N, C-alpha and C positions, 0 to 999 in steps of 0.2 A: 806374615808374608810382606816383604818390602815391596814398594811400588816398582813397576816394571821400568820406570825411568830412573830408578835408583835415587829417588828423592824421598826425604822424610814425609810422613803423612800425619796430619792431625784429623782425628775422627771425632765427630760431634753428633749430638742428637738433633736431627732436623725437625723433630716435632716440638722442640723447645724454642720459642721465640726469643728468649733471652740468649740462648746459645747462638742462634742465627745472627742476631744483632751484633754480638761481639766478634764472631768469626768474620763478618763483613768488615768490621773495623780493623781487624788484625791483618787482613790480607795485604793492604798497601805497605805495611811494615816489612813483611817478608818477601813481597813481590812474588817471583816465581821460584823461590828457593824451597818452599814448602807447599805440598798439595793438600787441599782441604776437601774432605769427603764426608757426607752424612752416613751415619752408621746403618741407616735403613737400606742403603744400597750396597754396602761392602761388608756387612757383618759376617757373611758366610766365608769370606776370605780370611777371617781371623778367628778360627775355632777356639783358640786359646783364651778368648775373651767372650764372656757370656753376654746375652742381650741385656740382662739386668745391669751388668757393669757398664755397658755403653750408655744406659739411661742415667746412671748415677754420676758419670764423670766423662770428661773428654780424655782421649788417649792419643799419645804421641808415639808413632811407630818409626823408629830410626831406619836408616838405609840398610843396616845389617840385620834387621828383623826384630831387634830388641824393642821393648815398649815400656812406657810408664804412663801414669795417669795423674789427675789432679793438678795441683799447683806446679809440680815438677814438669808435667806435660806442657803447661802454658809457658813456663820459663825456657824450656828447651825449644819451643816454637820461636820465641822471641830471640833466642840465641842465633837463629839463622838470619836475623835482620841486621843491617848495618848498625853499629853502635848498640846492639841489643844483648850482648853477652854478660853484662854486669849483673843482671838479675839472677842468672843461673849461677854465676860465681858466688854471689851472696848466698844463694840457696845451698850451695855445696860447701862453703867455707866459713860462713859467719855462724857462730854458735846460736842456736835457738831460732834462726831465721826460717829454717825448713819446717819445724814443727808449728810455728806461728802461721806460716803461709798455708800449710795443709789444713790447719784448724779453720782459718778464714775461708778457704775454698769450700770446706764441708758446710759451713754455715750458709754460704751463698747457694750451694747445690741443693741443700735441703729446704731452702726457702726461695726457690727460683721465681715463684709467682710474685712475691713481694718485691724482690729485687728487679724483676722485669718491669713492674709498675714504676718503681723508683727510677729506673733507667730511662723509660719512655718520658717520664716527667722532666728529668734533668737534661737528657740528650735529644729528645724528640723521637719521632718514629722513623726518621730517615736512616737507612742503613749505609748511606754513602759516607765515605771518609771526607771530612770537611776540607775544603781548599780555600786559599786566600788570594787568588789571582785578581778577582774583581775588588775584593777588599783593599788590596794593595793599590789598585788603580784609583779607587775613590779616595783613599788616604793621600796618595801623592797629588791628586788633583787639588784637594783641599790644602795640602801643604804648599803647593805652588801658588794657590790663591792667597794664602797667608803671606808668603814671601812678597808677592806682587803688591799686596796692600801695604806691607811694611815699607817697601822701597818707594811706593807712590806717596805714602804719607811723609816720608823723609824728603822726597823731592821738593815738596812745596814749602819746606821750612828749613832745609839744611843750611842754606846760605846765611840765613838770619841767625842760626844757632852757632855754627862753627865755620862759616865762611870768612873770607879775608876781612870783611867789615862787620862780621857777626859778633855775637856776645862773647864767645870763647873761641877765637880762631884756631883751627886745627894746626896751622903752621907754627904758631907760638907754642902750642902744647908739645908738638914733636921736637921743637928746638930744646925745650926743657927736658924732654925724655932723653934726647941725645946727650945733653950735659950730665944727666943723672946716671944713665945706664952705659954710656959709652958704646963699646963694641957689642954689648949684649942687647942693644936696643931693638934689633930686628926680631929677637926671640921674645923679649919681655913685652914688646908692643907690636905684635904681628899685624901689619896693615899694609895695604898697597899704597897708602898715602905717603910712605917714605919716598916714593918716586916723585910725587907732586901733590901738594895739598891746596892748590889753588881752587877757585870756584868752579872752573870748567871741569876739572878732574873730579870734584865732588859730585857734580851733576852727571858726569860720565859713568861713575861707579853706580849711582842710583839707576841710571838708564840701563846699563848692562845687567844689573841685578834684576830689574824688572823683566828684561828680555830673557834671562836665564829662567826666571820664574814661569814665564809663559811657556817656555820649552818643556818645563816639568808638567805643566797643566795639560799640554797636548801630547805628552808622551813621546817627545822627540829627543833622542840622545839623552835620556833622563838622568843617567848616572853623571855624565859630565855637566849637565845643567845644574843638578843638585850641588855638585862640588863647586861650581862657579858661584851659585847663589850663596852658599855657605861662606866662601872666601870673601865675597863682596860685603856681606852683612857683618862678618867678623871685622873687616877692615873699618867699616863705619863705627861699629861698636867701640873699637879701641881708640878712636879719636874724638868721639862725641862727648866724652867726659860725663858730667852728671845727667845729661839728657837721654842717655841710652842705658841706664843702669837698672832697669826694671826687671822683675823676675820673668816676665814674658819674653823679654829680649834674650835672656840666657836660656829660657826654655826653647825658643826657636833655634838657637845655636845647637843645643844638645839634641833636639829632635832632628834637625837637619843633618847633624853628624851621624846619628844612628841610621838615618834613612839612606845614607851612602851605601850601607851594607844590605839594604833591603832590595835594591834594584839589581838587575842581572848584568848590567854593563855589557850589553851585546855589541860585538864588533860590527854586526850587520843588522840594520834596523828591520830587515825582512826575516831575520831569524826568530823563531818562536821564543817567547820568554821562558826562562826557567822558573821553577816554582819558588815562591818566597821562602826565605829561611825561617823556620819556626822559631829558631833561637833568637833572631833579630825581632820578630814579632813579640816574643816574650819580653825582651828588653824594653821595647816601646811600651808594652803594657805595664811593665814594672816602673817605667818613668811616669806614666799616668798615675799609678798607685802612689809613688813618692810625692807627686805634686798635691794630690788630694789629701792623702793621709797626713802629710807634714803640716798642711794647713789646719787640720784638726788638732794635732799633737801640740803645736806651738800655742794654741789657745789654752790648753790645759796647763802646759809648763809655765806659761807667763804668769799664772795666778792672778790674772786681771779680774777684778771683782765683777765687771759687767758680764763676763762670760760665766763666771761662777754663779751669779744670781739670775742669769737668763735675761738680763736687761740690755744686752749689747745692741740689739736691733731697735731699741728706743732711739738710739743716737746714730746708727750707721747710715741710714738713708740721707740724712741732712749733713753729716760730717764727712762723707766719702769725697774723694777729690773732685769728681765731676758728676753730680747727680743728674738724673733725667726727670722729666715731668711725671713719669710713672712712679719714680721714687718718691716724689712729693705726695702722691695719692697713697702710696703704700705706707708712708710715715703717719698718715692720719688713721690707720687701722687701730682697733682696740689693743690695749696692752696685753691682754690674754693671747691674742693672735701673735703678737711680737714674741712673747715668751715661748709659745708653741713653735714658732719658726726657728728660734735658737736651738731648741731640742732637735728639730729636723736637721739643722746644719750639723750637729754633732753625730746624729744617726748616720747621715750620708758620709761625712768625712772620716768617721772612725768605725763605721759598721758596714754600710753598703759597699764601700770601696773594696772590701775583701771579696766581693762577688766577681771582681776582675779575674780571679784565679779559679773560678768555678767551671763546671762543665757548660755545655753549649747554652741551654736555656737559662741557667743561672747567670751566665755572662750577659745574655740578652737583657735580663732584668736589670743588672747592674748598669749596662749601657743606657737603658731608657731612663733610669733614675739620675745618672750623672749628667746626661744631656739635658733633661728637664731642669736640673739644678743650674746648669750653665745658662739656659735660656732665661730663667728668672733673673740671674745676675745681669745678663745683657739688657733686660727690660728696665732694670732699676739703676744701673750705673754704667759708666763709660770706661771700659778697661782695654781700650785698643783692640788688638787682635787676639788677646789672651784667651777669651772664651771660645772663639772660633778654632784656635789651635787645639784647645783642650777637647772640643767636640771631635775634631779630626782624630785625635788619639783614642777617644771613646769608640769610634767606628771600627777600630781594629779589634774590638771585642766581638764583632759580627763576622760571619764567614760568607762565602759566595752564595750559599743557599738563600740568603736574604737579598743580596743585590741582584741575583739572577732574575728576580721578578721584574726588574726594570732595565737591566743591562744585559747585553749579549756577551756570551763567553766565546764567541767565534775567534779562532786563532790561538786560543790559550791551550797550553799543554796540561789539561786538567787531570790527567792520569798520573802525573808525576807526584810522588809522595812528598808532602811538605814537611814531613817529620825527619827526613834524612838530610844531614849536612853533607852535601856532595864534596868530593875531593877538591874540585876546582874552587870551592868556596872556603876551604879550610884556612887558607892564608888570610883572607879578609876577616873571617871570624876570629882567627888567632890574634891578629893585630888589634882588633876591637877588644877582645877579652883582656889582652895585656894592658891596653890603655885604661880600661875601667878598673882593673886590679890595682895598677900602680897609683890610681887616684883614690880608690876606695880604701885600700889598706891603711893609709895614714890616718883615716878617720877612726880606726880601731886601735891605733897604737897610742903609747903614752906621749908626753910632751918632750921626751928625751930625743936629741938629734938622732936621726937615722937616715939611711939612704932613701927610704920611702918618703920622708918629709921633703927631702931635696927634690926628688922626682915629682912629688905632688906640686911643689912650688913651680917647677919647671914647666909643667903642662897646664897650669892654671890659666895662663893668658888665653888659651884656646877655648875655654869654657865648654869642654866636652862632658863634664860631670859637675853638677851644681847643687846647691841646697835651695830648698823652697819652704814656703810657709807664709801665708798672708794673714794680716789683721790679728797678729798675736795680742796686741793691746788695742783696745777700741778707744778712739778719740771721742770724748764726751762733749766737746764744744767745737765750734768752727771759727777760729781766727782767720781773717781774710785780709791780705795785703792790698791796699789801694794806693796807687802811685799818683801823686798830685804834682802838677807843674804850675809855675808862676813866673811872671816877669817883674813883679814888684813886692813879693812876699806878703802881699795883702789879699790878693784875689788868686785863689787856687782852683785849678780845673783838673778833673780826673781823666786818666787814660783808661779806656774801656778795653778789656780783653775779649777775644772772640767767644770763649766758651766758659771761662770760670765766672762765678758770681761777681757782680759789680752793681749795676743798677738793680734796685730791689724789684722793679717791675719786669725784669728780663726773665723770660720763661726758661727753665732748664731744658736743654735740648739733647737730642741724640747726636753723637759725633763719632762713636766707634763704628767701624774698626780703625778709622783715622785717630791718631793720638796726637793732640797738640802738646808738644813736649814742654814748651814754655809755661803754658797754663798749669800743667801738672807740677812742674818744679816750684811754681808759686805757692801751691798748696803745701808742699814740704817745707818751704822756707818759712811759712807762717807759723809752723810748729816750733821753731827755734828763734835764733836772732841773726842779724845780718853778719855778725862776725863769723858765724859758721857757714855762711852762704856768700862767699866773696864774688861768686858769679852774678849775684843780684846787683852789687855795686857796679860791676862791669856793664850789666844790662842798662842801668840807669845812666851810666856814662855815655853809652851809645845813644840813648834818647836825648841827652844834652847836646850830643854832636849831630843829631838829626840823621842818623844812619837810616837810609831808606829800607834796607833789607831787614833791619830789626823792627822798624815801625810797621813794616808789612805783616809782622806776626800779630799785630794788634787789630782790633776792630775799629777803634776810634782814636784819632790823634787830635787833641784839642788845640794844637799849635801847627796848623797845616802850612803856614808860610815860613816861619823861622822857629827854631827850637826855643824852648823856654830858658830863662837864665837860671832858674832854681828848680830843684826837684826834691821831693820828700816822700818817703813811704810811711803810711800810717796803718795801724791795725784796727779793724772793726771786728766785732763779733756778729756773726750771721746766724739766723735761725729761720726754719721754714715757718711761714704763716699757717694759720688754720683756715678752714673753709670760710668762716665768717669774715675774717679780715681780707681774704683774697677776693671774695665777692664784693666787698665794700670798696676796697682800695685798688683792686686789680694788681696786687703785689704778691709775689711768690715768696719774698723774704722780708724779714725785719732785721734791722741792724742797729748797733750802737757803737760809738767811737770808744776805743779803749786807751790807746796811747800812740805816740810816735814810734815807728819801727826803725827809722834811720834819722840821723841828723839831716839838716838841710844841706843839699849838695849843689855845687856849681863848678863849672870848669875853671881852671886857673886863668 
């Protein structure tokens, strides 16, 4: 007997907790297109189906009175949901799919107690369909915080890095780009600084970026604020040359781009927010997976012996760019613990990371493990805003049931299904999918020229899809550049940086989420030679010229009155001291002179 409202009916066993759980999860998919009824209350209306049959299977009764059971009933139920017909089509047209589906359904039906226990363990006991309103709000708050920290960090150093009297002036870089690219320069180097690359405009972009970030944090015109923050950061990224080429910079750009499609773009701020797109949440989780998993894969593919024999962490804490004092203490731990820690790194980056795609409680475990891993990195090293941004992505593994314990859901449209891509969102999602496809497909093609390769190159300046993978090869020693100045070539005095090692008694400090870009680049320069780091010669030239904005990037200027006549960079090898030496000499480092890094420089 069809329902009096002429709607299909799914009939289930209400005495089965497993059935009740999944029916409650299916209802948001089909909304009001299917009526769900327990067999205990309607069995007499369907004499053609026995009570034992109702106990053994769910039944789908169509509007015309026809009925079916098992996997077919489930698929016909889903066919009434938006975007849900593909399972029924596969059942009806794909050879073998129907028989495999029915076999699987029988196994579950005959072992409902076991599967009920597994379900409760994986998904929890809550029968409510998960929503991500609060999750989105928390994520966007943290993303806005990361943006504002990034812009604030750049504010205090951008003039010294790329200002008019900085190390690598943005104006000169853009002039070179104009000569090289010609009319294509606006696409190849997308930046607002084509309008003006002077100091005032550099500061203005940082200030506007911080303002847009604050708007994201307080949920005020969030879509437009995210777009502005992304444009401002991309503009700085494309003129900062080597100083903004780190993986967390591209990660922020890619995360910021995806987040443009996560918000509702309300025309009226008093209008209730629409539900977050499950598709975009999935892409952000996939981004987290790529970041973590790639970092594990590159360690294996590099064939670096320190990862292969589990000795990488013997060296990591003292050879990383900017260690912390906690890193010094961690370096003193026994070798067995260091080897165990390397194993844990591989377990997390190559194993635990797959929990990102698991059901609710599995995702929670994955979130906890990844956040714990990032906290350990924060304690032992300074990596700017990288770990905070990664933690923000990790929190997308949680749903509103977690955050509702501390945050209010007032004003949210919590009953809207988060699994349905609404029609008004199709254009946004379509554009996003096309961008990712056009960038991802070339990675799977051969090296032969193709339209995809050209499109890939065309969109690469916007950094909406990037490669990741940190510490593929572990540095086993720490060469450190020390810059010395002299007026007579007899007496040399060192310039002291704010954060990188110099004075051996200087305690390693916490500086993240601020990233001192010059200190970081000095670490990279020490791993090669000055011919491969022409910016370093320009930096030393600015010191010889006495540029105030460049000197402001340093902690100590040994020539406060007039610049020195001569400069030279030399290489020392630094190592952490042990507890005995530090207690005796109050020094955190030991060092020995290796060689000159540059010839002696002077102005013409």
